[in-house]
C-alpha angles and dihedrals in degrees: 000000000000120000118255093262138015126146094230091054091044093056091046090053093046095049094043089065093060121092089203124071092211102097122187100188095117093241133114115217120196139174117222111202127200120211127189106174111270089356083074087085086082095060088041087059091048091053090048088052092053091047094048091051091054093246096122092089090062096069129087097193147356130213122195138185124208111322086000089066092054089049088050092054091055089047093052091049091050093247104113095126090048099045095047092065089066088075097063108018122087092237088065138043090312086080124106085235090071104039123021118228117267096268096048090042091056090049093049092050091051090045090050093243128135116272096196126048111224091178088063092045095055105027098042105024110028095035100034125006095037098016114201111223101232093180092059091043091054095046096045118113088222112091117226116220121185122194122213136171116248111219093201098045093034092220143093118281126193117223117198107136103099118167096168144020089257090058090056093046093050091050091049091048089052097049093047094044101110110199114259093348097071117017147296119309118281118246117224120170091344093307126111118227139177141163110328096218090105091067108016120006091173108044097218098119090050089052090052091050088053088061102249114160097197124036130185109200120205114200126194093206131066119260093261097039105105120153112243103179143008124260118248089254092054094045101042103028111025099038095052091047094050088047092051097043104034107020140253096292096061092038091054090046088054092052090049093053094096091057089050090053091052090050091053093049092050089050092050092049092051093048091049090058100034115049105152094116134033144294090066114203131188121183129206111198129197108269123256124245103053136091104252120213117259124230094272098030116162103172110111091206094053091045093049090048088051091052091049090048090056093050091045092051090058095043093049090048095048101031107017087234138098117244127242116233132217121216091266090056099252116139114238115226102173090112092054115081114207090244089060089058092052094046096047094048091073103027 
């Protein structure tokens, strides 16, 4: 249930009442979407929840990192309920063709070979099996922003100037290109990019730099789930390889990424409580009480539960109720009159 007052919720309520999508309230409302590999199914569920409640029209822009960027692309094109199925159905990234099983994955990491197949993701899933509608994406009034990490600048860069389908695909490949696990960095305009998690796993600071006054943050972790240390694989396999291939600067940035995550979470918690000055930020976290998918999750049940958790987090925030699901995992809202949404948002 939403608190009695918060500027982000106020502007959502105000804009929801309009039939037109051309708002003249002087504000800029954005969604900032966290990824996290296969854990991105949670933020995909959150976006599907927003879309199913008719709140998509309220936003000016969306900014996504890693899997959160791919989820954002499907949201902008109006395909959230379609794209989310790629996480847990065999025609999507649930296929062995995308992620090797645990034994082969361990071998491939040791052998310095990619564990996930981005060629399959984009050539077979995004362009065929779960085809992203690039025409709708391009014509949408919601601007798509994709964050990536620049290897040369050693900072986050926002990509949003897309003149073709290929531009979008290259940006998505870059933001989902996890170092060592997936592939080499992606080259765009003579710059090398990969997954931005090293510098900004939740793209809220990038959203602020873009000038948004109101930001709704979608997290794929619970409120209290903050990484505290690296796994042995990350510490003793990934770090040395980044060091050897890309130099000490990037390797050290990688090892500092957990501290950066903590800094972002502290900032979000403070902005949630204190909202006297812009930018105004409201965060929806993954709900407690479920087993969340890990970065390379393959279990359809865990992934479906993660998707449902994301949808439920949005419904409980906006309506104070849990959604009902159809067999194709689309939340039914026929029993919720639009006025109930408006009333519950500020109760």
